[in-house]
ROPA-258614 format. One record per residue: residue number from 0; x, y, z of N, C-alpha, C, O, CB in turn; chain; residue in one letter. Coordinates in steps of 0.05 Angstrom, whole numbers. Atoms other than C-alpha are relative to their C-alpha. Glycine has a CB too. Layout:
N
+-----+--------+--------+--------+--------+--------+--------+--------+--------+--------+--------+--------+--------+--------+--------+--------+---+---+
|   k |    n_x |    n_y |    n_z |   ca_x |   ca_y |   ca_z |    c_x |    c_y |    c_z |    o_x |    o_y |    o_z |   cb_x |   cb_y |   cb_z | c | r |
+-----+--------+--------+--------+--------+--------+--------+--------+--------+--------+--------+--------+--------+--------+--------+--------+---+---+
| NUM |      X |      Y |      Z |      X |      Y |      Z |      X |      Y |      Z |      X |      Y |      Z |      X |      Y |      Z | A | A |
...
+-----+--------+--------+--------+--------+--------+--------+--------+--------+--------+--------+--------+--------+--------+--------+--------+---+---+
end
This chain:
100
+-----+--------+--------+--------+--------+--------+--------+--------+--------+--------+--------+--------+--------+--------+--------+--------+---+---+
|   k |    n_x |    n_y |    n_z |   ca_x |   ca_y |   ca_z |    c_x |    c_y |    c_z |    o_x |    o_y |    o_z |   cb_x |   cb_y |   cb_z | c | r |
+-----+--------+--------+--------+--------+--------+--------+--------+--------+--------+--------+--------+--------+--------+--------+--------+---+---+
|   0 |     18 |    -30 |      4 |    192 |    -26 |   -179 |     17 |     14 |     -3 |     40 |      9 |      1 |    -18 |     14 |     22 | A | M |
|   1 |     -2 |    -26 |     -4 |    202 |     39 |   -188 |    -17 |     29 |     11 |    -40 |     35 |      5 |      7 |      2 |    -19 | A | I |
|   2 |     14 |    -33 |    -10 |    187 |    113 |   -153 |      2 |     16 |    -22 |     20 |     22 |    -38 |     17 |     19 |     25 | A | Y |
|   3 |     -2 |    -29 |     31 |    158 |    164 |   -203 |     -1 |     21 |     21 |    -10 |     40 |      8 |    -36 |      5 |    -31 | A | N |
|   4 |    -14 |    -20 |     -3 |    175 |    213 |   -157 |    -32 |      9 |     24 |    -29 |     17 |     47 |     11 |     20 |    -33 | A | G |
|   5 |     19 |     -8 |    -15 |     98 |    224 |   -131 |    -16 |    -10 |     12 |    -40 |    -11 |      9 |    -10 |      8 |     -8 | A | N |
|   6 |     15 |     21 |    -14 |     86 |    181 |    -80 |    -15 |    -20 |    -14 |    -34 |    -32 |     -3 |    -18 |     11 |     16 | A | N |
|   7 |     12 |     25 |      7 |     67 |    129 |   -129 |     33 |    -25 |    -10 |     54 |    -20 |    -22 |    -26 |     10 |    -30 | A | Q |
|   8 |    -19 |      8 |     20 |    107 |     71 |   -144 |    -18 |    -20 |    -26 |    -40 |    -30 |    -29 |     27 |    -19 |     17 | A | Y |
|   9 |      6 |     17 |     31 |    106 |     36 |   -215 |     16 |    -36 |      1 |     41 |    -40 |      1 |     20 |     24 |    -33 | A | I |
|  10 |     -7 |     28 |      9 |    107 |    -48 |   -221 |     21 |     -2 |    -26 |     11 |      5 |    -47 |    -28 |    -14 |     -7 | A | L |
|  11 |      7 |      4 |     26 |    148 |    -62 |   -273 |    -20 |    -29 |     -9 |    -34 |    -33 |    -29 |     26 |      1 |    -13 | A | V |
|  12 |     21 |     20 |     14 |    114 |   -125 |   -275 |    -24 |     -3 |     29 |    -22 |      6 |     52 |     18 |    -38 |    -11 | A | A |
|  13 |     16 |      3 |    -28 |     54 |   -147 |   -233 |     12 |    -16 |     21 |     24 |    -37 |     16 |    -27 |    -12 |     -4 | A | L |
|  14 |    -13 |     36 |    -23 |     76 |   -186 |   -162 |    -34 |     -6 |     -6 |    -55 |      5 |    -13 |     17 |      3 |     53 | A | L |
|  15 |     24 |     27 |      0 |     30 |   -247 |   -157 |      5 |    -16 |     -2 |     21 |    -22 |    -19 |    -18 |     -6 |    -15 | A | S |
|  16 |    -18 |     10 |    -20 |     39 |   -293 |   -116 |    -27 |    -16 |     10 |    -49 |     -6 |     13 |     17 |     25 |     23 | A | K |
|  17 |     24 |     11 |    -27 |     -5 |   -350 |    -73 |      7 |      7 |     23 |     31 |     12 |     25 |     -5 |    -33 |      6 | A | K |
|  18 |     -2 |     10 |    -38 |     -8 |   -351 |      6 |    -12 |    -28 |    -14 |    -25 |    -40 |    -31 |    -28 |     22 |     34 | A | L |
|  19 |      7 |     31 |     -9 |     -8 |   -411 |     27 |    -24 |     -8 |      4 |    -42 |      7 |     -2 |     12 |     -8 |     24 | A | D |
|  20 |     29 |     15 |    -20 |    -65 |   -458 |     62 |    -27 |     26 |     -3 |    -45 |     32 |     12 |     13 |     -4 |     46 | A | N |
|  21 |     25 |    -18 |     -7 |   -106 |   -402 |     35 |    -33 |     -9 |     -6 |    -44 |    -28 |    -17 |      6 |     28 |    -17 | A | A |
|  22 |     29 |     16 |    -19 |   -177 |   -405 |     59 |    -22 |     18 |     -1 |    -43 |     10 |      8 |      5 |     -5 |     37 | A | S |
|  23 |      8 |    -23 |      5 |   -207 |   -333 |     40 |    -31 |    -16 |    -12 |    -37 |    -32 |    -30 |     22 |     21 |    -23 | A | L |
|  24 |     25 |      3 |      9 |   -278 |   -339 |     41 |     -5 |     29 |    -27 |    -10 |     23 |    -50 |    -22 |      1 |     32 | A | K |
|  25 |     -5 |    -16 |     25 |   -276 |   -279 |     -6 |     17 |     26 |     -1 |      5 |     39 |     16 |    -26 |      7 |    -10 | A | K |
|  26 |    -15 |     -9 |      7 |   -225 |   -227 |    -22 |      0 |     25 |     13 |    -20 |     38 |     19 |      0 |     -2 |    -22 | A | S |
|  27 |      2 |    -26 |    -20 |   -195 |   -169 |     17 |     19 |     12 |    -16 |     38 |      4 |    -30 |      7 |     -3 |     35 | A | I |
|  28 |    -21 |    -22 |     18 |   -169 |   -102 |     -8 |      4 |      4 |     32 |     -5 |      0 |     54 |    -13 |     33 |    -27 | A | M |
|  29 |    -22 |    -21 |    -30 |   -121 |    -66 |     36 |      5 |     31 |    -22 |     21 |     34 |    -41 |     51 |    -24 |     12 | A | Y |
|  30 |    -13 |    -29 |     14 |   -129 |     19 |     16 |     -2 |     14 |     23 |     -8 |      4 |     45 |    -16 |     16 |    -28 | A | S |
|  31 |     -7 |    -21 |     -9 |   -120 |     80 |     43 |    -21 |     27 |    -20 |    -29 |     32 |    -43 |     35 |     -2 |     -2 | A | H |
|  32 |     20 |    -23 |     18 |   -164 |    140 |     30 |     18 |     18 |    -10 |      0 |     32 |    -18 |    -24 |     19 |     18 | A | P |
|  33 |    -13 |    -20 |      6 |   -110 |    191 |      6 |     11 |    -26 |    -31 |     34 |    -27 |    -38 |     23 |     15 |     28 | A | T |
|  34 |    -24 |     22 |     16 |    -90 |    130 |    -50 |    -32 |     -1 |    -13 |    -54 |    -10 |     -7 |     22 |    -34 |     20 | A | C |
|  35 |     31 |      0 |     28 |   -136 |    145 |   -121 |      5 |    -28 |    -17 |     -6 |    -33 |    -39 |      1 |     34 |    -33 | A | G |
|  36 |      8 |     27 |     15 |   -118 |     70 |   -137 |    -18 |    -11 |      9 |    -36 |    -20 |     -6 |     19 |    -21 |     -1 | A | Y |
|  37 |     19 |     12 |     -7 |   -155 |     43 |    -90 |    -34 |      5 |     -4 |    -53 |     -9 |      1 |      7 |      0 |     20 | A | C |
|  38 |     16 |     -7 |     10 |   -202 |     83 |   -117 |     -7 |    -17 |    -23 |    -25 |    -33 |    -23 |      4 |     21 |     -2 | A | D |
|  39 |      0 |      8 |     37 |   -199 |     62 |   -189 |     -8 |    -42 |      3 |    -24 |    -55 |    -11 |     49 |      9 |    -21 | A | L |
|  40 |     -3 |     28 |     -3 |   -187 |    -16 |   -160 |    -14 |    -11 |     12 |     -9 |    -35 |     15 |     18 |     -8 |      8 | A | M |
|  41 |     20 |     -1 |    -22 |   -255 |    -13 |   -110 |    -22 |      1 |    -26 |    -40 |    -15 |    -29 |      2 |     30 |     27 | A | R |
|  42 |     24 |     -3 |     21 |   -294 |     17 |   -180 |      6 |    -33 |    -13 |    -13 |    -48 |    -14 |      3 |     31 |    -26 | A | E |
|  43 |      9 |     22 |     17 |   -274 |    -45 |   -218 |     -4 |    -23 |      8 |    -13 |    -39 |     -8 |     14 |     -4 |    -17 | A | E |
|  44 |     11 |     32 |     -9 |   -284 |   -109 |   -170 |    -30 |      2 |     10 |    -43 |    -17 |     17 |     20 |    -15 |     28 | A | L |
|  45 |     20 |      3 |     -2 |   -346 |    -77 |   -157 |    -27 |     -2 |    -20 |    -50 |    -11 |    -15 |      1 |     12 |     12 | A | Q |
|  46 |     13 |      6 |     26 |   -373 |    -72 |   -229 |      9 |    -19 |    -14 |      2 |    -20 |    -38 |      0 |     19 |    -16 | A | E |
|  47 |     -2 |     25 |     11 |   -342 |   -141 |   -241 |    -22 |    -12 |     21 |    -30 |    -34 |     14 |     33 |    -13 |     -2 | A | Q |
|  48 |      9 |     21 |     -2 |   -383 |   -165 |   -194 |     11 |    -22 |     27 |      3 |    -44 |     31 |      5 |     -8 |    -25 | A | G |
|  49 |    -16 |     18 |    -14 |   -337 |   -192 |   -138 |     -5 |     10 |     24 |    -12 |     34 |     28 |     29 |     -3 |     -7 | A | H |
|  50 |      4 |    -14 |    -17 |   -341 |   -197 |    -67 |     23 |     -3 |     21 |     36 |    -22 |     29 |    -24 |     -5 |      7 | A | D |
|  51 |    -26 |    -11 |    -17 |   -291 |   -168 |    -26 |     -5 |     17 |     26 |    -26 |     30 |     27 |     16 |     20 |    -19 | A | F |
|  52 |     -1 |     -5 |    -18 |   -280 |   -144 |     36 |     22 |     21 |     11 |     45 |     15 |     16 |     -2 |    -20 |      6 | A | E |
|  53 |    -29 |    -20 |      0 |   -241 |    -71 |     51 |      8 |      6 |     19 |     -3 |     20 |     36 |      1 |     24 |    -10 | A | E |
|  54 |    -23 |    -26 |    -28 |   -189 |    -49 |    100 |     27 |     16 |     -9 |     49 |     14 |    -19 |     18 |    -21 |     31 | A | I |
|  55 |    -16 |    -20 |     -8 |   -173 |     14 |    117 |     20 |     14 |      7 |     10 |     33 |     20 |     -1 |      3 |      5 | A | D |
|  56 |    -24 |     12 |     -6 |   -102 |     20 |    129 |     13 |     24 |     35 |     26 |     24 |     56 |     23 |      3 |    -37 | A | V |
|  57 |     -4 |    -25 |    -26 |   -111 |     93 |    162 |    -19 |    -10 |     30 |    -16 |     -7 |     54 |    -17 |     38 |    -15 | A | S |
|  58 |     19 |      1 |    -30 |   -164 |     72 |    207 |     22 |    -30 |     17 |     27 |    -33 |     41 |    -49 |    -13 |    -11 | A | K |
|  59 |     -8 |     15 |    -13 |   -128 |     11 |    217 |     26 |     -1 |     -6 |     30 |      3 |    -30 |    -12 |    -20 |     -2 | A | F |
|  60 |    -31 |     -1 |      5 |    -47 |      7 |    222 |     11 |    -19 |     10 |     36 |    -24 |     11 |     14 |     22 |     10 | A | P |
|  61 |    -22 |     30 |     -6 |    -33 |    -56 |    248 |     -4 |     -8 |    -17 |      9 |    -29 |    -16 |     -1 |    -23 |     23 | A | E |
|  62 |      7 |     17 |     26 |    -59 |    -80 |    177 |     30 |     11 |    -20 |     38 |     -6 |    -35 |    -39 |     12 |    -18 | A | Y |
|  63 |    -24 |     -3 |      3 |      8 |    -45 |    155 |     28 |    -27 |     -5 |     44 |    -25 |    -23 |      1 |     15 |     21 | A | W |
|  64 |    -14 |     19 |    -19 |     50 |   -106 |    183 |    -14 |    -17 |    -26 |      1 |    -17 |    -46 |     -8 |     -4 |     40 | A | K |
|  65 |     11 |      8 |     14 |      7 |   -143 |    139 |      2 |      8 |    -32 |      6 |    -12 |    -47 |    -17 |      1 |     12 | A | E |
|  66 |    -10 |     -4 |     17 |     19 |   -113 |     80 |     27 |      7 |     -9 |     33 |      7 |    -33 |    -12 |      9 |     -5 | A | I |
|  67 |    -33 |      3 |     -1 |     99 |   -102 |     92 |     -1 |    -25 |     -6 |     22 |    -28 |    -15 |     19 |      7 |     27 | A | E |
|  68 |     -1 |     36 |      6 |     89 |   -185 |     80 |    -12 |      6 |    -27 |      1 |     19 |    -44 |    -24 |    -26 |     23 | A | N |
|  69 |     10 |      6 |     29 |     50 |   -192 |     20 |     22 |     20 |    -21 |     36 |     10 |    -39 |    -38 |     10 |     -3 | A | L |
|  70 |    -21 |    -24 |     25 |     92 |   -125 |    -19 |     28 |    -13 |     -8 |     37 |    -14 |    -31 |     12 |     38 |     18 | A | S |
|  71 |    -24 |      8 |    -12 |    158 |   -156 |      6 |     18 |     28 |     14 |     42 |     34 |     14 |     16 |    -17 |    -23 | A | G |
|  72 |    -21 |    -12 |    -33 |    171 |   -100 |     64 |    -16 |     43 |    -13 |    -12 |     64 |     -1 |     66 |    -10 |     -6 | A | G |
|  73 |      6 |    -19 |      0 |    135 |    -41 |     28 |    -27 |     16 |      7 |    -45 |     -1 |      3 |      7 |      1 |    -17 | A | D |
|  74 |     19 |     -6 |     -4 |     79 |      2 |     47 |    -25 |     15 |    -27 |    -28 |     37 |    -37 |      9 |     12 |     20 | A | R |
|  75 |      1 |    -11 |     25 |     43 |      8 |     -7 |    -34 |     -5 |     -8 |    -38 |    -25 |      7 |     26 |    -15 |    -22 | A | I |
|  76 |     15 |     -8 |     -3 |    -31 |     15 |    -26 |    -25 |     -4 |    -31 |    -41 |     15 |    -27 |     10 |     22 |     12 | A | T |
|  77 |     21 |     27 |    -20 |    -82 |    -23 |    -52 |     16 |    -14 |     -7 |     33 |    -11 |    -25 |    -34 |    -11 |     -5 | A | P |
|  78 |     -7 |     29 |      8 |    -65 |    -95 |    -48 |    -23 |     -9 |      5 |    -37 |      3 |     21 |     22 |    -15 |     14 | A | V |
|  79 |     14 |      4 |     -1 |   -113 |   -136 |    -56 |      2 |    -45 |     -8 |      9 |    -58 |    -28 |    -13 |     26 |    -14 | A | L |
|  80 |      4 |     28 |    -21 |   -123 |   -214 |    -24 |    -16 |    -18 |    -24 |    -39 |    -16 |    -16 |    -24 |      7 |     35 | A | V |
|  81 |     34 |     14 |     14 |   -172 |   -257 |    -77 |      2 |    -27 |     10 |     18 |    -46 |     13 |     -4 |     -1 |    -42 | A | R |
|  82 |      6 |     39 |    -19 |   -202 |   -315 |    -43 |     21 |    -22 |    -12 |     32 |    -39 |      2 |    -41 |    -21 |    -11 | A | S |
|  83 |    -22 |     39 |      8 |   -156 |   -372 |    -85 |     25 |      8 |     11 |     41 |    -10 |     10 |      9 |    -13 |    -44 | A | D |
|  84 |    -28 |     -4 |    -10 |    -96 |   -339 |    -53 |     15 |     10 |    -15 |     37 |      0 |    -15 |     13 |    -18 |      8 | A | G |
|  85 |    -12 |    -19 |     24 |    -72 |   -294 |   -104 |      3 |     34 |     17 |     -7 |     47 |     36 |    -27 |      1 |    -34 | A | T |
|  86 |     -1 |    -28 |    -30 |    -44 |   -230 |    -81 |     15 |     25 |    -17 |     39 |     31 |    -14 |     29 |    -12 |     38 | A | V |
|  87 |     -2 |    -34 |     13 |    -47 |   -158 |   -131 |     17 |     17 |     15 |      1 |     29 |     29 |    -30 |     19 |      0 | A | E |
|  88 |     -4 |    -28 |      8 |      2 |   -105 |   -117 |    -14 |     19 |    -22 |    -15 |     16 |    -47 |     23 |      1 |     -6 | A | I |
|  89 |      4 |    -22 |     32 |    -26 |    -42 |   -151 |    -18 |    -10 |     -3 |    -24 |    -34 |      1 |     19 |      2 |    -29 | A | G |
|  90 |     14 |      2 |     17 |    -78 |    -23 |   -186 |     10 |     -4 |    -38 |     20 |     14 |    -51 |    -14 |     20 |     10 | A | F |
|  91 |    -16 |      6 |     31 |    -58 |    -54 |   -263 |     36 |      4 |      7 |     49 |      9 |    -13 |    -13 |     31 |    -31 | A | R |
|  92 |    -17 |     -5 |     -5 |     12 |    -46 |   -225 |     17 |     26 |     10 |     42 |     29 |     12 |      3 |     -8 |    -13 | A | G |
|  93 |     -2 |    -29 |      1 |     13 |     23 |   -210 |    -16 |      0 |     31 |    -38 |    -11 |     36 |    -16 |     19 |    -32 | A | I |
|  94 |      9 |      0 |    -28 |      4 |     38 |   -132 |     11 |     34 |     21 |     27 |     53 |     18 |     17 |    -33 |     14 | A | G |
|  95 |    -11 |    -35 |    -17 |     11 |    101 |    -79 |     18 |    -17 |     24 |     12 |    -40 |     33 |    -37 |     27 |     21 | A | C |
|  96 |    -24 |     12 |    -27 |     80 |     89 |    -18 |     -9 |     11 |     11 |    -20 |     30 |      1 |     30 |      1 |      5 | A | N |
|  97 |     10 |     -5 |    -14 |     60 |    100 |     38 |     33 |      3 |     19 |     29 |     12 |     42 |    -25 |    -18 |      3 | A | Y |
|  98 |    -18 |     13 |    -11 |    137 |     84 |     63 |     19 |     34 |     20 |     28 |     52 |      7 |     18 |    -21 |    -28 | A | N |
|  99 |     -3 |    -21 |     -7 |    160 |    138 |    121 |     29 |     14 |     -7 |     34 |     37 |      1 |     -6 |     -3 |     24 | A | T |
+-----+--------+--------+--------+--------+--------+--------+--------+--------+--------+--------+--------+--------+--------+--------+--------+---+---+
end
């Protein structure tokens, strides 16, 4: 990951992995209202007709720990956990950093 200084991380390669024993009924998108990449991911998922649940970590900060576990320790959005267990960090490899 490369930090570009504008509260954004650019992933050199899209981080994608499978969760063990994934049995999600629909995808889960972790988002933050100040992240424009979350808006882009949401719009694309809706346009493609994906069934997903969105969790706004500004309203539910307890989910930051889950994001950190999925991203290797970073507080970054968006994070998408697809129903097949695939995890995508950022929208097309770019996301907003909320590390303090």
